[in-house]
C-alpha positions as CSV (number, residue, x, y, z in Angstrom):
1,M,-16.6,56.5,64.8
2,S,-18.0,53.4,66.7
3,V,-20.8,53.3,68.8
4,F,-20.0,52.0,72.6
5,W,-22.7,49.7,73.7
6,K,-22.9,49.1,77.4
7,Q,-22.6,45.4,77.2
8,D,-19.0,45.7,75.3
9,Y,-17.7,46.9,78.6
10,Y,-18.0,43.4,79.9
11,K,-16.7,41.6,76.5
12,D,-13.8,40.0,78.6
13,D,-16.3,38.1,80.5
14,I,-17.8,35.9,77.7
15,C,-17.5,32.6,78.1
16,E,-16.5,30.4,75.6
17,E,-18.9,27.8,74.4
18,G,-18.3,24.4,76.0
19,S,-15.7,25.8,78.3
20,T,-15.5,24.2,81.7
21,E,-12.8,26.7,83.0
22,H,-15.6,29.0,84.3
23,I,-19.2,28.9,85.6
24,V,-21.7,30.6,83.2
25,C,-24.3,33.4,84.5
26,G,-27.6,31.7,85.5
27,Y,-29.6,34.7,84.4
28,C,-27.9,35.7,80.8
29,K,-26.4,32.3,80.2
30,Y,-23.6,34.1,78.2
31,R,-20.9,35.6,80.6
32,K,-18.5,34.5,83.5
33,G,-20.9,34.1,86.6
34,K,-18.9,35.7,89.8
35,F,-21.8,36.6,91.9
36,V,-24.0,34.6,94.2
37,G,-26.9,36.1,96.2
38,N,-28.0,34.9,99.6
39,C,-31.5,33.3,97.9
40,S,-32.7,30.0,98.0
41,A,-31.8,29.3,94.3
42,Q,-28.4,30.7,94.8
43,G,-28.1,32.0,91.3
44,I,-24.6,32.7,90.1
45,M,-24.5,36.2,88.3
46,C,-22.3,37.8,86.1
47,R,-20.9,41.4,86.7
48,Y,-23.5,42.9,84.0
49,C,-26.3,41.0,85.4
50,C,-25.4,41.9,89.4
51,F,-25.2,45.6,88.2
52,S,-28.5,45.4,86.4
53,L,-29.9,43.9,89.6
54,L,-28.5,46.3,92.0
55,L,-29.6,49.3,89.7
56,E,-32.9,48.2,89.7
57,A,-33.0,47.7,93.6
58,M,-31.7,51.0,93.9
59,R,-34.5,52.5,91.6
60,A,-37.2,50.6,93.5
61,H,-35.7,51.6,97.3
62,T,-37.5,53.7,99.8
63,D,-36.0,53.2,102.8
64,G,-34.1,50.7,105.1
65,P,-31.3,48.6,103.9
66,L,-31.0,48.0,100.2
67,A,-32.5,44.7,98.8
68,A,-33.0,43.1,95.2
69,R,-35.3,40.4,94.1
70,C,-33.7,37.4,92.5
71,K,-34.8,36.8,89.0
72,C,-34.9,33.2,89.4
73,C,-36.8,32.3,92.6
74,D,-38.2,36.0,93.2
75,E,-36.8,36.0,96.9
76,E,-35.0,39.1,98.5
77,I,-31.1,39.3,98.0
78,T,-29.6,41.5,100.7
79,T,-26.3,40.1,100.5
80,L,-23.6,38.9,97.6
81,T,-20.7,36.8,97.5
82,R,-18.0,37.4,95.1
83,R,-16.2,34.3,93.8
84,K,-12.9,34.7,92.5
85,L,-11.0,31.9,91.0
86,R,-7.4,31.7,92.5
87,S,-4.7,31.8,90.0
88,P,-2.7,28.6,90.1
89,D,0.6,30.7,90.8
90,D,-0.7,32.7,93.8
91,E,1.7,32.9,96.6
92,Y,-0.9,32.2,99.4
93,Q,-2.2,28.6,98.7
94,D,-5.2,27.8,101.1
95,E,-5.5,24.0,100.9
96,N,-9.0,24.7,102.7
97,A,-10.4,26.6,100.0
98,P,-12.9,24.6,97.8
99,N,-11.8,24.4,94.2
100,G,-9.3,27.2,94.4
101,Y,-12.0,30.1,95.0
102,V,-11.5,33.1,97.1
103,E,-14.9,34.4,98.2
104,H,-15.8,37.7,99.6
105,T,-19.2,38.7,101.2
106,F,-20.8,42.0,101.4
107,S,-24.1,43.6,101.5
108,L,-25.8,45.4,98.8
109,T,-26.1,48.8,100.6
110,D,-22.0,48.6,101.3
111,F,-21.7,47.8,97.8
112,A,-24.0,50.5,96.2
113,A,-22.0,53.1,98.9
114,S,-18.6,51.8,97.4
115,I,-19.8,52.4,93.7
116,I,-21.2,55.8,94.5
117,A,-17.9,56.7,96.2
118,G,-15.9,55.8,93.3
119,E,-14.1,53.0,95.4
120,V,-15.2,50.1,92.6
121,N,-13.8,50.1,89.2
122,R,-14.9,48.0,85.9
123,G,-17.9,46.6,87.3
124,F,-17.4,45.7,90.7
125,E,-13.9,44.8,90.9
126,S,-11.7,46.7,93.5
127,S,-9.2,48.9,92.5
128,S,-6.8,51.5,94.1
129,S,-7.8,53.9,91.4
130,R,-10.1,56.7,92.2
């Protein structure tokens, strides 16, 4: 019987060394960066680091909107932007989209509520399964 490690869940997101296809997480420097906070450092986070940041914020939360502290610049993060690389065979091609990325911005409070409600699957990716 093998032991299931928490980080093994994110093994699909590991960046190959020297890969130019994906941006590496600014926190762990190991996985694909997919989230950007609204702090001055604009650090790019992977799903695992984003989840750990959100978990720390939920533990320290007392009242008001949920906010987390950036590990790079120590500023408050209230919103996240998910950057997804558009596939080349995507039907909807927007020539105004920078570098083929699709961006979706949401608040930490809404994001935590969707996780608790079960609307988010596999570490912050939308899913129709509940």
